N, C-alpha and C positions, 0 to 999 in steps of 0.2 A: 506492500500501497502506499502510498507516497505520503513524505512527510506533512505534519499539517501541524500547525501553533494556535495557542490559547494566549491572550492578555490576560492575566490575572496582579495583584496587586504584587510587587517587585521583581514586574517585568513579565517573558515571553517562556515558554511549555513548552515542549513538544511532546506530540501525545500522535497516539493511534485509538479509532476508535469504532471496532468490526463490530458492523450491526447485529442483533439479536431481540430476540424479545425476554419477558419480565426482566425482574429486579436483573443491575445490573453488576459484571466483576468487574472489579478494578484491581490490578499489578500494580505492587510499589516494590519497585527494586534494591535489588543488594546496597553495598558502601559505592562499589565502584561500575555499577550497573549503571542502564539505558534501555531505552524503551528496544533499541539492536540486541541489544547484548541479553535479552530475553531468548533467543533464538527464536524467535518465532513461536514458542508456547504458549502467547495468551489468543495466539488461531488455531492451537490443538486446542483449547480448551474451549473458546468459541464454538469452535463446529463439534465436540461434547458432547459441549452445555446447551446447542444451541440459545445459549445468552448473549445478550447484547456485553462484551468485552472490550473494558476500556486499559489501557496501560499511556507513562505518562514516564519523561526524565525529570524529576529533582533538578533545582537550580544548580546550574556547574557542572550537571550531565549529558551525555549526548548532544543535540543542537541546542538546548535552551539555556536559555540568556545566564549571567555568571550571577554568582550571589554576588547579592549588596556588600555582605562586608565577609571577613574570615572567621567559620564555622564556628558557633560558640560551640560549648560543651554539652548544654541540653536541645541539643539541633534537633535532634527525632523526637522531643517532646512539642515545641516550632511547628515540626510538618506536620506533624500529628493535630494537633492545636489549631494552625494559623492556615497553613499550605494548602493539606488535602482534601478539607472543607471549604474554601476558594475554587479549586479547583471542581470537587465534585458538584457545586454549584454554578458555575460557568456550562459545565458540560450538562446540567440539570439532570443531578444522578440523584436519588434516593435511596436511601436503604441498601444501600450495596453490599454484597460480600468480599468482602478483602482479603485478595492471594500477598501474602509477602513475603521477601527472600531476605536473610540476613539481617540490615539494622529495616529495609523495608519489612521484614518479619515484627520488628522490635517496636516498627510507624507501627504498627495493624494494630497489637496489643495496646496500644498505650491509645487510641481512637479507639479501641472498644473500650476499657476502660474509664475513658472521660464522658461515657454517655451518648458518644452521640452515636445516631440510629444505626444498625446492622444487619442484613437477615443476618449474617455468620464469617469467620476468619478465620481464612487458610494462613497457618504462616510455617513456611518451608525453615528451620536451621533457624528459629529466632534469637538474637540475645536477649536475656531477664538482668543479668551482669557481666560483672572481666572476673575471667581465669588467666592466670600465670601462661596457662598453654596456647592459649593464641595471641597473648601479646607476642607471645616468641615469634610465633609464626606472620602475625605482622609485621615482625620488626627482618623476619625476611622475604616480605611479599614485599617491602621499601626494598629494600635491593636486591632486588629483583627489576625494580621499576627503575632504580639510581644507577642499577653495572648492568643488567641484560638487557632483554628484550620485551620486557613490559610494557616501557613505555610507548615501541614503537606499534604494539599491539593496539594499548587502547588510544593513541588516537584513531586510529580508522574509529572507532565507536565514540566520541566528543573531542567537539572544535578545543580547547585545551586539557589534555591530559594533566597538565602539573595543576592548574588549582582547583581541578578533580581529585588527583592524589596524593595532593597536600593538604586537601578539607580533611579527605578521610582518614587519614596516616596522622597529621596534626590532632586529630580530636580523642584516638584510639593511643594514640602512645605520648598524649598529657600525661604526664603526673597526676592532676589534680583527677584525672576521669578516671582511675582506678576504682576509685569509690562508686563510680557509677553503679547503680544494681534500682529496677522496679520493681522488683516482688512483691514489695507493699502494694504499688501499684492494681496488682492483678485483679487482687478482691472485686474489681470493680467490674469486672467483665462481667455481662452474665449470657451474653450469644453466643450459640455451641460454637467449638471450635474445633478446628485439625488442625494438628501440631505435628509435624511431621522431622525428623532427624537421620542424618547419618550416622551409622555407627562409629566411623572412621573420621569423622571428621576433625580437619586442623583448626581450625576459627571456635570450637565447639563442643563440650557435652552433652549428651542427654540429661544430664542434670539441667538445662534448660525449658526444652519442654516439658520433662517432670514439673518441674516449679510452676509452670504453666495450669500443668492439670493438677494440683494440688493446689493450690492458691486461688485459681479461678473460680467466682459462682456458678458462672451458668456449667452444660454438659460438654467436658474436651474428648477427642479421641485423641491415641498418639499409636503415629504408627512410625515404626523406625526402619529403617534399610540398613541393606552394607554400602556403604558408598561413601563420598567426603561429604562437604560443602556445596552442595548446587542438588539436590536431587531427581528437579525438573530435565536438569540437562545428560546427569549420570543413573538414573533411572526413570527415566519419562513414564516410558508408559506405566509402571506402577505407581508413579507421583500421579500421571492426569486420569489415569482409572481411580484414587482414592477421591482427587477434588471433583472429580464427574458424577462419582455416588454419592461425596457428599452433599454436593448440589441439589442431587437429585431428594436424599433424607431435608432438605430443606425443604425445599417445597411441597413435602409430603404436609409438613409442619403448618407450613403458612397455608393447605389448600381447609376450603372448609368441609363438616363434612358432611357424608350422603346422607340420604334421609333414609331411612329404612322403610322397607314395604310392606 
């Protein structure tokens, strides 16, 4: 699909809007992600569910406008509380199903916890606190960007890969971010959640999705897969099937009961 742009407070947002029926599904990308780096997963979701499916690049990612300032340590709260509602309002999206990966999964959880009207949320390898192992691998990723070919690969998907990467690594590797922890906020989540986690994820352990299950006030399903940080790419058929089945169950829950004969 051709690149589309949407003007919201703060700048221009790159997005794709795949037509479909029913409550929309909205995808929220990872810390180094963009519309293009979903690798077409949103098209697969739209085809499998028949739902309208929207994906957008956050400021500083993909072809979206650069951020107005260096990303603050509470940026995921800002994305959930300010940017996401503005995008949904501009696209006339009400009560969507959010599908978030990594940082996008954390943003989805924070949106759900804030009381945003949602039909449900799918979180793929979300973060709810900071782990030493994850930080070690972020340091290695920074070395791959500075000294390897990661910058060249990112430049194919981002207008300014240096700003994008600097904002991501700058937050996660800031010593003050070490205490970031949203587990206490998970109790505000009442919508159904599907939490998917790779058991070989270098950026996070299964403790994150277990915290979502144990702390949320609504129903949470866990799916553990033998993969790394990107279940939707590494175990695409299984992840797509799980998302499709979850959306179908949400439809059944929202459908009015049929009258008995």
